[in-house]
N, C-alpha and C positions, 0 to 999 in steps of 0.2 A: 109615793111622795115622801118617803121616809127621810130623804136628804133635807127637804124643806122643813120638816118637823124638827130635825136636829138643829138646823140653823136658827129657828125661832127660839128654841130652848137655850142655845148657846149665847145668842146675841141679845137676849132680853135684858141683860144687866147693864148694857152700855147704850147711851144715846148721845147724839151731838147736841151742843147747846142750841136752844131755839127750835129743836125738832119736835113735832107733834106726832106721837106714836099711837094715839087712840084711834080706833077704827081701821087700823092697818096692821099687818104683821110687824112685830117689834124688830125684825131684822133691818127695817129701813133706818133705824137709828145709827147703825154702824156702816151703812152703805157708803156715805160720803168718804169716810176715812178709808174704807176698803178700796174704793175707786182710785183715790189719790195715791194710796200706798202702792197699788199695783202699777199704775201708769207712770209714776214719777220716781219710784225707788230705783237705785242703780241696778243695771243688768249685770249679773256675774260676768267678770272678764271684760267689762266695758265701763270702766270707772268714768264718772262724769265730773268729778271735782278737779279743780286746777291744782297743779303741783308738779313735783318731779316724778320720774319713773320709780316704781317700787323696787325694793332691793332684790338681791338674787334669791332670797327665800320666798318671795311672794309669787308662787306659781300654782297652777293646777286647777283653777276653778272653771276655766273656759275651755271646753273641748271644741275643736274645729272640725271634727269628723263625726259621723253618725254614731260611732261607738266609743266608749271610753278607752283610753290608752291603758294597757296593762302595766304592771309593775316592772316588767322586763322590757317594755317598749322604749322608744327613743324619748329623751328628756323633752319637756315642753320647750317650744321655740320662742325665743325672743327675737326682736328684729336684728340685734347685733349678731346672734348666732346664725340666723338665716343668711345674713349678708356675708358672714365669714365662709359659710358652706358654698354659697353661690360664687364667691370670688375664687375659691380654691378648686371647686369641682365643676363649675359651669362648662358646658360644651364649647362655647366660643373661646373662653379663656384657655382651655386645654389645647384647642386647635391652634390658637395663636402662639402658644409656647413653643410649638414645633418650629415656627418661623425664626425664633431666637437661635435654636440649635443649628438650623440651616445657615443662618447668617454667620455664625461662628465658624462653621465649616468653610464657607466662602472666604472669610477673612484669613483663615489659615492658608488657603490656596493662594490668595492674592499676595501674601507676604512670603511665600516660599521661594527658595532659590531654584533655578533651573538645574536639572540633573546633569552631571558630567557626561561627556560622550567618550566612548572607548572605540578606537579604530584599529583595524588590522588590515594591512595590505601586503601583497606578495607579488613579486615579479620574478619568474624563474623560467629557465630553459626547459623544454620538454625532456623528460627522462634523465634529468641531471639534478644535482643539488645546488647548482649555481644560480645566483639571482640576488635580489634585494627583498628583504622582509622588514616591515615596520610595525611596531606596536606602540600606540600612542593614546594619550588621554587629554581631553581639553575641557575647559569650564568657562561658561559665559559669566562675566562679571558686569553687572549693570553699573551705570554711573551712580556714585554715592547719592543716596536720598530717594531714588526712584522706588525701590522696594519698600522702604519704610513708609513712603507716602501711600502706596497701594494698601499696605497693611492698615494704616490709619483710616483710609476711606472705608475699608472693610469693617473695621471696628465701629466706625460711625454708624454703619448700617445695623450692626448688632445693637447699638444703643437705641436706634429708631425702633427696631422690632421689640426691644424690651419695654420701651415707652408705650408701644401699642398694647402689649400685654397688660401693663399697669392701667392704661386707660380703659381697657375692656373689663378689668377687675372692678374698677370703680363704677363703670356702667352697669355691671352685674349687681353691684350693691344697690344701685338706684332702681334697677328693674325689679328686683325681688320685693321692693316695698309695695308695689301695686297689688299683686295677689295676696301678699301677707296681710295688708290692712283690709283688703276685700274680704278675706276670710273672717277677720275680726268684726268687720261691719255686718256681714251676713249672720254671724253668730249672735251679735247683739240684737239684730232685727228679729231673729228667731226667738230669742229670750223675751223681747218685748211682746211679740205676737202671742207667745205661749202664755204670758201673764194676762193679756187681754182675754185669751180663751178661757183661762181660769175664772176671770171675772164674769164672762158671759155664762159659764156654767152655773155660777151662783145666781146671776141675774135671771137665768132661765128657770131655776127652781122657784124663785120668788114670784115671777110672772105666772107660773103655773098655779102656785098657791093662791095668788090673787084671783085668777080665773075660776078656780075651783070653789073659792069662798064667795064669788059673786062681786068682788071688788075690782076686777080687771076684765079685759076683753081677750078673746082668743087671738086677735090680730097682734097683740103684744107678744104672745108666746111665739107666733110665727115669725115676727120681726127678729126676735132674738135668734131663732133657728137659722134664718137667712144670714144674719151676721156671722154666726158660727161657721156656716158653710163657706162664706166668702173668706173668712179667716183661715180655714183649713187649706184653701187653695193658695193663699199668700204664704203660708208656712211651707208648703210643698215647693213652691217656686223658690223661696229663699234657700231651702236645703239643696235644691238642684244647682243654683248658682254657686253655693259654697263648694259643692263637689267639683264643679268646673274650676273654681279658683284653686282648690287643693291640687288638682292635676297640673295646672299651670305652675304652681309653686314647686312641685316635685320636679318638673322638667327644668326649671331654672336652677334648682339645687343639684341637678345632675344625678338624680336617684330614681329608682323605679316609681312609676306613677301610682302604684298601689300602696306606697309607703304611707302609713297613717300620719296625720298632721294634728298635733295638739299644741295650741298656743298657750303661752304663759298668761297669767292674769294681769289685769291693769294695763292692757294694751292700748285701749282707747282712753288716753289721759291727755288732757290739754295742757300744754305749756306755752306761754306767750312767745311770740317772735320778738326778741329783744335786740337783735343786731340790725344795723342799718344796711342799706344797699351798698354803700361805699365799703363798709367793713366786709361784707360778703364778697364783693368784687375783688378786693385786695387779697382776701384769703384764697379764693378759688383761682386767681391768676398767678399767685406766688408759687404754688406747688401744683402746676397743671401739666400733665403728661402730654397732652395734645400740643401745647406750646413748646414743651421740651423737645418733642420729636421734630417740630418745625425748626427750632433753633439748631438742632443737630443736623438737620437736612442742609441748612445754610453752611455749616462747618464742613460737611461732607463735600459740597460743591466747591468750596474754597480749596479743599485738598485736591480735588480733581483738576481745578484750574492750575494749581501749583505743579501738578503732575504733567499737565499739558505744556507748561513752560519748559519742562525738562525733556520734552520729546526730542528736541534737536541736539541734545547732548550725547556724546558717543558712548557706546557700550564696548566692553573689552572682552577679548577672547584670549585666554591663557592656556597654554598646553605644554606637554612634554612628551617625548617619544624616544624609543629605542630602535635604532636602525642597525640591521644586521646584513652585511654585504659579503657574498661569496663569489669569487671569480677563480678561473684556473691559475691566475698569477698570484692572487693574494686574497686575504679575508680579514674582516675587522668588524667590530661593534662600536656604534657611536651613540651618544646621548645628545638629544637636540631639544631646545626650548623654543616655544612659539609665543609671540605676543602680537595680537591683532586688535584693531579698533574699527568700529563702524565709522564711515565718513558721511556725515549729514550734509550732503551738498544741496539737497532740495528741501525747502522750508514749507512746501505746500501742505504736507501732512501736519506739521506743527501748527501752521496758521488755522487749518481746519479744526484741529483739536482744541486750540485756544478759543476759537469762535464758538464752538459748541459748548465748552465749559463755561464761558462767560454768559451765554444765553441761559444755560441751566442754573447758574448762580443767580441771575436776575429773577428767574422763575421761582427759585427757592425763597428768595427774599419777599417776593409777592405772596407766596404761599404763607409765609410767616405773618405778614400783615393781614392777610385774609383770615387766617385762623385766629389771630388775636381779636379781630372784630367779631368773628363768629362766636368765640368763647365768651366774650363780654356780653354779647347779645343773648346767648343761651343762659348765662348766669342771671342777667337782669330779668329775663322772662321768667325764669324759675322763681326768682325772688318775688316778683310781682304776683305770680300765681299763688305763691305761698301766703303772701300778705293778704290777698283777697280772700283766700280760704279761711284765714284766721279771723278776719272781720266777719265773715258769715257765721262762724261758730260763736263768736262773741255776741253777735246780734241775737242769735237764737237763745243763748244762755241768759243774756241780760234783759231781754225784752219779751220775746215770743213765749218761751216756756213759762215764765212767771204769770204772764197775762192769761195764758191758756189754763193754767192751774186754777187761777182765781175764777175764771168763767165756768170751768167744770165744777168747781166746788159750789158756786151759786146755783147752777142748774140742778145739781144733785140735791141740794137742800130744798129747792122749790119742788122737785119731784117727790121728795119725801113728804112735803106738806100737801101734795096733791094739786099744786098749781102749775106744774110743768108736765108736758107730754113726754112719754117714754122715747119717742122718736128724736126729740131734741137731745135727750141724754145720750142716746146711742150715737147720734151724729157727733156730739162732742167727744165721746169716748173714741170713736173712730178717728176723729181729727187729732186728738191727743196722741194716739198711737202713731199716726202718720207723721206728726211733727217730731215725736221721739225718734222714729226711724230716720227722718230727715236730719235730725241733729247728729245722730251717730254716723250717717253718711257724710255729712259735712266735716265731722271730726276726722273720719278716716281719710277723706280727701285732703284735709289739711296736713295730717301726719305723713301721708304719701308724698305730697308736694314738698314738705320740709325735708324728708329723707332724700328725695331726688335733688333738691336744691343743694344739699350738702355734698353732692358728688357731681354737680352740674359743670358744664364746660368741657367735659370729656367727649370728644367727637370722633375718635379714631376707631377703625374696625367696622363701622357701620352696624353696631349692635342695636 
C-alpha cells in the first residue's frame, strides 16, 4: 500500500473549502479537484473550446494509431491534407480519369476526315502490252458543317467525363471526412477513458486504505475493481474501432492499409454554422459539376439534332486519275477529274435521325431538371443534418456538461464529508465519462456533416 501512503503525504497540504478531513485520509481533500480535472479537462488532440482551427504549427499531440509516428514518418494529417490526397489518389477518381482520355480519343475520331482511296485498274489483252490502265485517287468531302458538329458532340462528351471526375473528386473529399473524424473521435474517447482509469487507480488506493484502517468496506474496493475491468473493455473496443477507421481512411487515400495514421492536434474544435440555407444552396448550385455535366448533356443533344438536320444534305466525292491507253494503232496518256455527289432522294433516314435526336434532347432537359432538384435536395438535407448536429453540440456544451460538473462536484464533496455513498460517486463518474464521450461523438458528427455539406450536391459516378 505504498502508493496510498505517498498519496496521503502529498495531498495533506491541500483541502477543498468546506471539507472535513478529520477521521479520514487527508487525500479526500484533493479528490473533488482531481475528479473534475480528469473528467472535464480537454483531451489532447480534441479541443473543446469554440474558435477557429489551429494554425499550421499546431500539430502532433494526438496520435491516431497504436504507436507514435517516427520523425521520418508521414506528417500529421489535417482534414485539408486528407481531402487533397483522396481527391488526387482515390481509386474511383483515378478510374474515372481514364474516361476523359477515352472521350478525347473518340472526339478525335469523330472529327477526322475519311482517308482518300487509291484505285488501280487494268484491262489488257493476253500476252500483249495493249490495253487500258488507270491510276486514280478520290476523297470524300462531307457537306460543310457535318464534321465540325461531330467533333463538337465528341468534345461535349469530354466535358461530361471531366465533370464526372471533378464530381468524384469532391465526393472523395466528403467521404474522407467520415473515417477522419471517426479516428479523432475514438482517440478522444480513449483519452477520456484513460483519464478515468487513472482516477480509478487513485480511488482504488484510497478505498483500500480506508478498508485497511477500518473506515471503509471491502465492497467499495471490489466496486472500483469492477469499474476498472469495465473500463478496460471499453478502451479495447475503442482501439479496435479506431484501427478499423484507419484502414478505411487509408483505402480512401489510395495508399496501403498498413500506412500509419497520425492526426494533427485540435481536430475536434467547434466553430458555429453561420451560413444560412439559402447561402449554402446558392454556393453549391453555382459551381456544381453534376449540374454542369447535365447542362453539357443538353448542349450535346442539341448538336446531335443539328447534325440530324444535315443528314439529307449531299456529300461530295472528288477524284483525279491518270489513264494510259495502248492499242496497235495508237497510244496516249490522259488526266481525268471526277466530281460526284450523293443524291438524298429519300428522307426516311433523316426523319428517323431527327425524331431520335429530338427525343434524346427532351430526355437531356428532363435529366437537367431532375438533377437540379436532386442537387438542391441533397444540399438542403446536408445543411439540415449539419444544423441539427450543431444544436446537439451546443446543448451539451451549454447545459448538460456544466450541470453534470456541478452535480459531480456536490457528490464528491458529500462523499468526502461521509454523507454520500461511493456507488453514487462512481455512477456520476461513469456518467460524466459517458457524456464526455457523447460530446466528442456529437462534435465529430457535426464536423463530418459540415465537411460533407461543403461538397454536397455532387451526385455523379455513384461513389
